[in-house]
Every structure is written in structure tokens, then in C-alpha cells.
N, CA, C and O atoms as a GROMACS GRO file, in nm:
protein
  404
    1MET      N    1 -13.413 -20.013  -4.106
    1MET     CA    2 -13.398 -19.922  -4.115
    1MET      C    3 -13.385 -19.744  -4.081
    1MET      O    4 -13.325 -19.695  -4.177
    2PRO      N    5 -13.418 -19.644  -3.987
    2PRO     CA    6 -13.446 -19.636  -3.945
    2PRO      C    7 -13.581 -19.550  -3.988
    2PRO      O    8 -13.571 -19.471  -4.082
    3ARG      N    9 -13.667 -19.561  -3.941
    3ARG     CA   10 -13.738 -19.384  -3.986
    3ARG      C   11 -13.748 -19.280  -3.976
    3ARG      O   12 -13.762 -19.242  -3.860
    4ARG      N   13 -13.747 -19.182  -4.075
    4ARG     CA   14 -13.782 -18.993  -4.028
    4ARG      C   15 -13.915 -19.019  -3.914
    4ARG      O   16 -13.999 -19.106  -3.892
    5LYS      N   17 -13.878 -18.886  -3.860
    5LYS     CA   18 -13.993 -18.834  -3.829
    5LYS      C   19 -14.088 -18.774  -3.899
    5LYS      O   20 -14.028 -18.704  -3.980
    6PRO      N   21 -14.238 -18.757  -3.919
    6PRO     CA   22 -14.306 -18.697  -4.009
    6PRO      C   23 -14.340 -18.530  -4.016
    6PRO      O   24 -14.395 -18.457  -3.933
    7GLY      N   25 -14.282 -18.502  -4.149
    7GLY     CA   26 -14.295 -18.348  -4.110
    7GLY      C   27 -14.090 -18.333  -4.201
    7GLY      O   28 -14.046 -18.258  -4.289
    8ARG      N   29 -14.032 -18.438  -4.123
    8ARG     CA   30 -13.910 -18.382  -4.179
    8ARG      C   31 -13.842 -18.441  -4.307
    8ARG      O   32 -13.818 -18.562  -4.303
    9THR      N   33 -13.803 -18.364  -4.436
    9THR     CA   34 -13.742 -18.353  -4.524
    9THR      C   35 -13.625 -18.349  -4.609
    9THR      O   36 -13.642 -18.254  -4.685
   10ARG      N   37 -13.529 -18.397  -4.631
   10ARG     CA   38 -13.453 -18.354  -4.634
   10ARG      C   39 -13.428 -18.296  -4.856
   10ARG      O   40 -13.428 -18.402  -4.919
   11SER      N   41 -13.418 -18.225  -4.912
   11SER     CA   42 -13.357 -18.172  -4.993
   11SER      C   43 -13.282 -18.196  -5.041
   11SER      O   44 -13.202 -18.108  -5.009
   12ARG      N   45 -13.205 -18.298  -5.148
   12ARG     CA   46 -13.126 -18.318  -5.239
   12ARG      C   47 -12.948 -18.152  -5.242
   12ARG      O   48 -12.836 -18.130  -5.196
   13ASP      N   49 -13.074 -18.086  -5.349
   13ASP     CA   50 -13.015 -17.998  -5.318
   13ASP      C   51 -12.895 -17.874  -5.229
   13ASP      O   52 -12.784 -17.823  -5.241
   14ALA      N   53 -13.011 -17.880  -5.144
   14ALA     CA   54 -12.959 -17.849  -5.016
   14ALA      C   55 -12.788 -17.888  -4.936
   14ALA      O   56 -12.716 -17.812  -4.872
   15SER      N   57 -12.767 -18.040  -4.976
   15SER     CA   58 -12.678 -18.121  -4.953
   15SER      C   59 -12.584 -18.063  -5.038
   15SER      O   60 -12.571 -17.998  -5.141
   16PRO      N   61 -12.474 -18.166  -4.869
   16PRO     CA   62 -12.335 -18.104  -4.987
   16PRO      C   63 -12.276 -18.262  -5.115
   16PRO      O   64 -12.281 -18.378  -5.077
   17ARG      N   65 -12.251 -18.241  -5.187
   17ARG     CA   66 -12.174 -18.296  -5.260
   17ARG      C   67 -12.103 -18.437  -5.206
   17ARG      O   68 -12.027 -18.425  -5.110
   18PRO      N   69 -12.119 -18.544  -5.251
   18PRO     CA   70 -12.040 -18.687  -5.222
   18PRO      C   71 -11.870 -18.680  -5.264
   18PRO      O   72 -11.829 -18.743  -5.361
   19GLY      N   73 -11.757 -18.578  -5.162
   19GLY     CA   74 -11.665 -18.578  -5.173
   19GLY      C   75 -11.619 -18.496  -5.197
   19GLY      O   76 -11.512 -18.478  -5.254
   20SER      N   77 -11.725 -18.400  -5.141
   20SER     CA   78 -11.676 -18.179  -5.166
   20SER      C   79 -11.708 -18.124  -5.024
   20SER      O   80 -11.774 -18.174  -4.934
   21GLY      N   81 -11.668 -18.056  -5.028
   21GLY     CA   82 -11.675 -17.995  -4.887
   21GLY      C   83 -11.804 -17.941  -4.927
   21GLY      O   84 -11.850 -17.932  -5.041
   22LEU      N   85 -11.858 -17.904  -4.814
   22LEU     CA   86 -11.994 -17.857  -4.820
   22LEU      C   87 -11.995 -17.648  -4.836
   22LEU      O   88 -12.098 -17.582  -4.847
   23GLY      N   89 -11.818 -17.572  -4.830
   23GLY     CA   90 -11.807 -17.500  -4.922
   23GLY      C   91 -11.865 -17.493  -5.089
   23GLY      O   92 -11.908 -17.390  -5.140
   24ASP      N   93 -11.860 -17.562  -5.126
   24ASP     CA   94 -11.880 -17.618  -5.285
   24ASP      C   95 -12.051 -17.596  -5.347
   24ASP      O   96 -12.112 -17.596  -5.454
   25VAL      N   97 -12.070 -17.581  -5.230
   25VAL     CA   98 -12.213 -17.595  -5.286
   25VAL      C   99 -12.263 -17.474  -5.289
   25VAL      O  100 -12.310 -17.429  -5.393
   26TYR      N  101 -12.259 -17.399  -5.168
   26TYR     CA  102 -12.264 -17.241  -5.224
   26TYR      C  103 -12.105 -17.156  -5.356
   26TYR      O  104 -12.073 -17.037  -5.356
   27ARG      N  105 -12.055 -17.249  -5.429
   27ARG     CA  106 -11.983 -17.212  -5.524
   27ARG      C  107 -11.965 -17.174  -5.570
   27ARG      O  108 -11.909 -17.254  -5.645
   28ARG      N  109 -11.956 -17.076  -5.620
   28ARG     CA  110 -12.014 -16.952  -5.767
   28ARG      C  111 -11.865 -16.949  -5.885
   28ARG      O  112 -11.758 -17.001  -5.851
   29THR      N  113 -11.882 -16.882  -6.015
   29THR     CA  114 -11.802 -16.841  -6.100
   29THR      C  115 -11.866 -16.677  -6.124
   29THR      O  116 -11.982 -16.683  -6.166
   30GLU      N  117 -11.821 -16.552  -6.109
   30GLU     CA  118 -11.862 -16.453  -6.205
   30GLU      C  119 -11.810 -16.373  -6.232
   30GLU      O  120 -11.738 -16.330  -6.142
   31SER      N  121 -11.803 -16.283  -6.388
   31SER     CA  122 -11.710 -16.240  -6.453
   31SER      C  123 -11.747 -16.110  -6.396
   31SER      O  124 -11.864 -16.078  -6.378
   32GLY      N  125 -11.616 -16.014  -6.360
   32GLY     CA  126 -11.642 -15.862  -6.327
   32GLY      C  127 -11.651 -15.795  -6.472
   32GLY      O  128 -11.658 -15.841  -6.586
   33ALA      N  129 -11.646 -15.627  -6.403
   33ALA     CA  130 -11.685 -15.544  -6.523
   33ALA      C  131 -11.512 -15.520  -6.594
   33ALA      O  132 -11.476 -15.458  -6.694
   34ASP      N  133 -11.431 -15.600  -6.492
   34ASP     CA  134 -11.300 -15.557  -6.595
   34ASP      C  135 -11.278 -15.704  -6.649
   34ASP      O  136 -11.167 -15.744  -6.684
   35GLY      N  137 -11.378 -15.772  -6.652
   35GLY     CA  138 -11.290 -15.942  -6.813
   35GLY      C  139 -11.270 -16.069  -6.684
   35GLY      O  140 -11.309 -16.186  -6.690
   36ASP      N  141 -11.186 -15.992  -6.556
   36ASP     CA  142 -11.143 -16.099  -6.458
   36ASP      C  143 -11.236 -16.168  -6.422
   36ASP      O  144 -11.350 -16.123  -6.413
   37GLU      N  145 -11.197 -16.316  -6.389
   37GLU     CA  146 -11.307 -16.433  -6.312
   37GLU      C  147 -11.273 -16.433  -6.178
   37GLU      O  148 -11.161 -16.421  -6.130
   38TYR      N  149 -11.414 -16.453  -6.106
   38TYR     CA  150 -11.374 -16.434  -5.966
   38TYR      C  151 -11.484 -16.649  -5.938
   38TYR      O  152 -11.581 -16.710  -5.984
   39VAL      N  153 -11.408 -16.663  -5.870
   39VAL     CA  154 -11.477 -16.744  -5.740
   39VAL      C  155 -11.542 -16.719  -5.668
   39VAL      O  156 -11.469 -16.706  -5.569
   40VAL      N  157 -11.629 -16.701  -5.642
   40VAL     CA  158 -11.736 -16.676  -5.546
   40VAL      C  159 -11.793 -16.754  -5.445
   40VAL      O  160 -11.839 -16.864  -5.474
   41ARG      N  161 -11.797 -16.713  -5.334
   41ARG     CA  162 -11.841 -16.797  -5.205
   41ARG      C  163 -11.970 -16.727  -5.160
   41ARG      O  164 -11.957 -16.607  -5.188
   42THR      N  165 -12.107 -16.755  -5.094
   42THR     CA  166 -12.234 -16.722  -4.983
   42THR      C  167 -12.199 -16.805  -4.900
   42THR      O  168 -12.223 -16.926  -4.904
   43VAL      N  169 -12.109 -16.720  -4.778
   43VAL     CA  170 -12.102 -16.742  -4.601
   43VAL      C  171 -12.255 -16.814  -4.570
   43VAL      O  172 -12.306 -16.776  -4.675
   44PRO      N  173 -12.322 -16.861  -4.528
   44PRO     CA  174 -12.428 -16.846  -4.398
   44PRO      C  175 -12.410 -16.781  -4.310
   44PRO      O  176 -12.296 -16.783  -4.263
   45GLY      N  177 -12.546 -16.667  -4.226
   45GLY     CA  178 -12.454 -16.637  -4.052
   45GLY      C  179 -12.476 -16.738  -4.014
   45GLY      O  180 -12.561 -16.703  -3.933
   46SER      N  181 -12.470 -16.882  -3.999
   46SER     CA  182 -12.464 -17.012  -3.945
   46SER      C  183 -12.357 -17.052  -3.944
   46SER      O  184 -12.322 -17.136  -3.862
   47ARG      N  185 -12.252 -16.989  -4.063
   47ARG     CA  186 -12.141 -17.051  -4.055
   47ARG      C  187 -12.076 -16.910  -4.026
   47ARG      O  188 -11.994 -16.896  -3.934
   48ALA      N  189 -12.099 -16.852  -4.073
   48ALA     CA  190 -12.031 -16.737  -3.980
   48ALA      C  191 -11.926 -16.771  -3.844
   48ALA      O  192 -11.975 -16.807  -3.736
   49VAL      N  193 -11.828 -16.761  -3.857
   49VAL     CA  194 -11.806 -16.798  -3.644
   49VAL      C  195 -11.698 -16.667  -3.696
   49VAL      O  196 -11.776 -16.573  -3.716
   50LYS      N  197 -11.560 -16.619  -3.726
   50LYS     CA  198 -11.459 -16.513  -3.723
   50LYS      C  199 -11.557 -16.377  -3.758
   50LYS      O  200 -11.674 -16.356  -3.789
   51ARG      N  201 -11.431 -16.299  -3.734
   51ARG     CA  202 -11.417 -16.159  -3.772
   51ARG      C  203 -11.272 -16.137  -3.879
   51ARG      O  204 -11.150 -16.149  -3.881
   52TYR      N  205 -11.397 -16.091  -3.970
   52TYR     CA  206 -11.289 -16.088  -4.061
   52TYR      C  207 -11.349 -15.899  -4.079
   52TYR      O  208 -11.430 -15.844  -4.004
   53ARG      N  209 -11.269 -15.828  -4.215
   53ARG     CA  210 -11.259 -15.670  -4.248
   53ARG      C  211 -11.292 -15.708  -4.363
   53ARG      O  212 -11.258 -15.809  -4.423
   54CYS      N  213 -11.365 -15.618  -4.395
   54CYS     CA  214 -11.440 -15.578  -4.557
   54CYS      C  215 -11.362 -15.496  -4.622
   54CYS      O  216 -11.328 -15.393  -4.562
   55PRO      N  217 -11.300 -15.524  -4.795
   55PRO     CA  218 -11.214 -15.418  -4.868
   55PRO      C  219 -11.260 -15.373  -4.891
   55PRO      O  220 -11.192 -15.280  -4.934
   56GLY      N  221 -11.446 -15.330  -4.915
   56GLY     CA  222 -11.470 -15.313  -4.971
   56GLY      C  223 -11.542 -15.138  -4.912
   56GLY      O  224 -11.530 -15.029  -4.969
   57CYS      N  225 -11.622 -15.177  -4.763
   57CYS     CA  226 -11.592 -15.056  -4.704
   57CYS      C  227 -11.530 -15.035  -4.545
   57CYS      O  228 -11.581 -14.968  -4.456
   58ASP      N  229 -11.421 -15.106  -4.541
   58ASP     CA  230 -11.326 -15.144  -4.451
   58ASP      C  231 -11.360 -15.097  -4.286
   58ASP      O  232 -11.286 -15.024  -4.219
   59HIS      N  233 -11.482 -15.154  -4.244
   59HIS     CA  234 -11.584 -15.243  -4.191
   59HIS      C  235 -11.559 -15.353  -4.172
   59HIS      O  236 -11.542 -15.416  -4.276
   60GLU      N  237 -11.543 -15.436  -4.036
   60GLU     CA  238 -11.634 -15.542  -3.970
   60GLU      C  239 -11.736 -15.618  -3.995
   60GLU      O  240 -11.853 -15.581  -4.000
   61ILE      N  241 -11.678 -15.775  -4.017
   61ILE     CA  242 -11.798 -15.816  -4.134
   61ILE      C  243 -11.810 -15.969  -3.947
   61ILE      O  244 -11.737 -16.066  -3.928
   62MET      N  245 -11.922 -15.919  -3.861
   62MET     CA  246 -11.936 -15.969  -3.764
   62MET      C  247 -11.956 -16.189  -3.728
   62MET      O  248 -11.952 -16.279  -3.812
   63PRO      N  249 -11.973 -16.199  -3.587
   63PRO     CA  250 -11.939 -16.382  -3.648
   63PRO      C  251 -12.120 -16.387  -3.694
   63PRO      O  252 -12.158 -16.272  -3.670
   64GLY      N  253 -12.172 -16.423  -3.717
   64GLY     CA  254 -12.309 -16.442  -3.740
   64GLY      C  255 -12.361 -16.318  -3.870
   64GLY      O  256 -12.477 -16.277  -3.882
   65VAL      N  257 -12.284 -16.290  -3.927
   65VAL     CA  258 -12.326 -16.268  -4.011
   65VAL      C  259 -12.295 -16.341  -4.201
   65VAL      O  260 -12.200 -16.387  -4.263
   66ALA      N  261 -12.414 -16.317  -4.224
   66ALA     CA  262 -12.357 -16.395  -4.365
   66ALA      C  263 -12.279 -16.306  -4.460
   66ALA      O  264 -12.338 -16.199  -4.467
   67HIS      N  265 -12.171 -16.309  -4.534
   67HIS     CA  266 -12.098 -16.280  -4.620
   67HIS      C  267 -12.146 -16.341  -4.744
   67HIS      O  268 -12.221 -16.436  -4.768
   68ILE      N  269 -12.030 -16.197  -4.863
   68ILE     CA  270 -11.928 -16.331  -4.972
   68ILE      C  271 -11.798 -16.375  -4.917
   68ILE      O  272 -11.793 -16.355  -4.796
   69VAL      N  273 -11.698 -16.424  -4.964
   69VAL     CA  274 -11.581 -16.496  -4.971
   69VAL      C  275 -11.556 -16.485  -5.167
   69VAL      O  276 -11.627 -16.515  -5.264
   70ALA      N  277 -11.446 -16.438  -5.152
   70ALA     CA  278 -11.415 -16.355  -5.343
   70ALA      C  279 -11.310 -16.417  -5.337
   70ALA      O  280 -11.275 -16.466  -5.230
   71TRP      N  281 -11.198 -16.436  -5.504
   71TRP     CA  282 -11.037 -16.440  -5.476
   71TRP      C  283 -11.044 -16.489  -5.628
   71TRP      O  284 -11.158 -16.518  -5.663
   72PRO      N  285 -10.949 -16.503  -5.720
   72PRO     CA  286 -10.950 -16.429  -5.840
   72PRO      C  287 -10.939 -16.602  -5.902
   72PRO      O  288 -10.881 -16.677  -5.824
   73ALA      N  289 -10.986 -16.660  -6.021
   73ALA     CA  290 -11.031 -16.812  -5.960
   73ALA      C  291 -10.906 -16.813  -6.045
   73ALA      O  292 -10.894 -16.928  -6.088
   74ASP      N  293 -10.789 -16.721  -6.097
   74ASP     CA  294 -10.636 -16.790  -6.098
   74ASP      C  295 -10.575 -16.781  -6.075
   74ASP      O  296 -10.464 -16.791  -6.127
   75GLY      N  297 -10.632 -16.738  -5.916
   75GLY     CA  298 -10.508 -16.674  -5.781
   75GLY      C  299 -10.557 -16.807  -5.723
   75GLY      O  300 -10.621 -16.888  -5.790
   76GLY      N  301 -10.516 -16.828  -5.566
   76GLY     CA  302 -10.515 -16.934  -5.518
   76GLY      C  303 -10.574 -16.867  -5.426
   76GLY      O  304 -10.574 -16.744  -5.425
   77GLU      N  305 -10.643 -16.956  -5.316
   77GLU     CA  306 -10.768 -16.931  -5.195
   77GLU      C  307 -10.724 -16.885  -5.116
   77GLU      O  308 -10.804 -16.840  -5.034
   78THR      N  309 -10.542 -16.861  -5.079
   78THR     CA  310 -10.468 -16.786  -5.004
   78THR      C  311 -10.518 -16.615  -5.045
   78THR      O  312 -10.503 -16.524  -4.963
   79ASP      N  313 -10.580 -16.590  -5.188
   79ASP     CA  314 -10.612 -16.480  -5.242
   79ASP      C  315 -10.759 -16.369  -5.166
   79ASP      O  316 -10.782 -16.249  -5.152
   80ARG      N  317 -10.829 -16.501  -5.133
   80ARG     CA  318 -10.993 -16.508  -5.086
   80ARG      C  319 -10.952 -16.375  -5.004
   80ARG      O  320 -10.837 -16.340  -4.980
   81ARG      N  321 -11.095 -16.291  -4.957
   81ARG     CA  322 -11.106 -16.184  -4.917
   81ARG      C  323 -11.326 -16.208  -4.854
   81ARG      O  324 -11.425 -16.259  -4.907
   82HIS      N  325 -11.304 -16.148  -4.749
   82HIS     CA  326 -11.418 -16.108  -4.706
   82HIS      C  327 -11.510 -16.029  -4.768
   82HIS      O  328 -11.424 -15.981  -4.842
   83TRP      N  329 -11.587 -15.985  -4.794
   83TRP     CA  330 -11.720 -15.861  -4.836
   83TRP      C  331 -11.835 -15.911  -4.726
   83TRP      O  332 -11.880 -16.022  -4.699
   84HIS      N  333 -11.876 -15.712  -4.651
   84HIS     CA  334 -12.027 -15.820  -4.653
   84HIS      C  335 -12.117 -15.786  -4.825
   84HIS      O  336 -12.040 -15.745  -4.912
   85SER      N  337 -12.232 -15.798  -4.858
   85SER     CA  338 -12.236 -15.939  -4.958
   85SER      C  339 -12.310 -15.815  -5.035
   85SER      O  340 -12.353 -15.825  -5.150
   86GLY      N  341 -12.320 -15.642  -4.916
   86GLY     CA  342 -12.364 -15.507  -5.070
   86GLY      C  343 -12.258 -15.487  -5.125
   86GLY      O  344 -12.263 -15.460  -5.245
   87CYS      N  345 -12.133 -15.490  -5.060
   87CYS     CA  346 -12.044 -15.434  -5.091
   87CYS      C  347 -11.943 -15.477  -5.194
   87CYS      O  348 -11.860 -15.417  -5.264
   88TRP      N  349 -11.974 -15.579  -5.182
   88TRP     CA  350 -11.940 -15.708  -5.333
   88TRP      C  351 -12.062 -15.670  -5.440
   88TRP      O  352 -11.997 -15.628  -5.535
   89ASN      N  353 -12.164 -15.664  -5.467
   89ASN     CA  354 -12.261 -15.668  -5.559
   89ASN      C  355 -12.270 -15.487  -5.612
   89ASN      O  356 -12.335 -15.446  -5.708
   90GLY      N  357 -12.161 -15.381  -5.492
   90GLY     CA  358 -12.157 -15.254  -5.574
   90GLY      C  359 -11.994 -15.208  -5.597
   90GLY      O  360 -11.960 -15.096  -5.634
   91ARG      N  361 -11.896 -15.331  -5.564
   91ARG     CA  362 -11.790 -15.318  -5.572
   91ARG      C  363 -11.702 -15.209  -5.677
   91ARG      O  364 -11.600 -15.143  -5.661
   92TRP      N  365 -11.808 -15.230  -5.805
   92TRP     CA  366 -11.708 -15.085  -5.934
   92TRP      C  367 -11.785 -15.047  -5.919
   92TRP      O  368 -11.799 -15.009  -6.035
   93THR      N  369 -11.909 -14.997  -5.850
   93THR     CA  370 -11.890 -14.815  -5.834
   93THR      C  371 -11.861 -14.677  -5.732
   93THR      O  372 -11.919 -14.572  -5.706
   94ARG      N  373 -11.668 -14.781  -5.672
   94ARG     CA  374 -11.627 -14.740  -5.597
   94ARG      C  375 -11.487 -14.816  -5.614
   94ARG      O  376 -11.465 -14.910  -5.690
   95GLY      N  377 -11.353 -14.725  -5.484
   95GLY     CA  378 -11.315 -14.828  -5.522
   95GLY      C  379 -11.262 -14.940  -5.368
   95GLY      O  380 -11.339 -14.954  -5.274
   96ILE      N  381 -11.135 -15.002  -5.371
   96ILE     CA  382 -11.155 -15.080  -5.309
   96ILE      C  383 -11.070 -14.964  -5.174
   96ILE      O  384 -10.960 -14.912  -5.190
   97THR      N  385 -11.162 -14.946  -5.046
   97THR     CA  386 -11.055 -14.898  -4.942
   97THR      C  387 -10.952 -14.988  -4.896
   97THR      O  388 -10.951 -15.110  -4.876
   98ARG      N  389 -10.830 -14.857  -4.881
   98ARG     CA  390 -10.692 -14.912  -4.779
   98ARG      C  391 -10.709 -14.915  -4.731
   98ARG      O  392 -10.818 -14.860  -4.713
   99ARG      N  393 -10.605 -15.018  -4.541
   99ARG     CA  394 -10.607 -14.935  -4.521
   99ARG      C  395 -10.496 -14.868  -4.462
   99ARG      O  396 -10.428 -14.882  -4.563
  100TRP      N  397 -10.432 -14.817  -4.396
  100TRP     CA  398 -10.309 -14.785  -4.368
  100TRP      C  399 -10.230 -14.793  -4.214
  100TRP      O  400 -10.291 -14.752  -4.115
  101SER      N  401 -10.073 -14.854  -4.201
  101SER     CA  402 -10.109 -14.903  -4.070
  101SER      C  403 -10.013 -14.828  -4.071
  101SER      O  404  -9.955 -14.799  -3.966
   0.00000   0.00000   0.00000
């Protein structure tokens, strides 16, 4: 059995569960103020590699920025939206910004 270097430990809580994707580790369910259930996943900055547009503020989420991905629990992952963490937490204080083409 290979030896580990001193000082390097691995936490079981932070490692992915067998048979599940890495995103499952950061996934949770939240109830909204409107009574709907949402699946919420935290995306760490190291895993954020693309640009997204936040529906809360209509600004871009740049690569390398930690953020939230959320979608209705009764919907599918095709309904998911990428939010700034602050915009997701304050989403009930303002309406969703809509971009018009």
C-alpha cells in the first residue's frame, strides 16, 4: 500500500460519494418564499470555467467566480440558472431581471 506524505489528510465529508457526480456533494434543496422547492448547487470558483448571466442582476458571472446553480425541484436540470450567491440570497427583495432582445 502506498504511503501518504506527512500532513496530507483527506476528509471523507469533502470527497464525492461513490456512484455520484461531484455536483451531488454541493447539492441541497431549499424552500422558496413562494412555497416552491428548489434544487440548489454551489459551484466553487475552481470549478467555474464558463461565463453565465445572472438572472438576478443581469450581470455576467465570470470564470473562476463561485456561484449558485438553482432549478425548480419539479422541473428538470434544463431549467437551471446560474446566480451570484448574493443575488440568490436576496432574490425575494426584487424581481428577476429580464433581458429583451
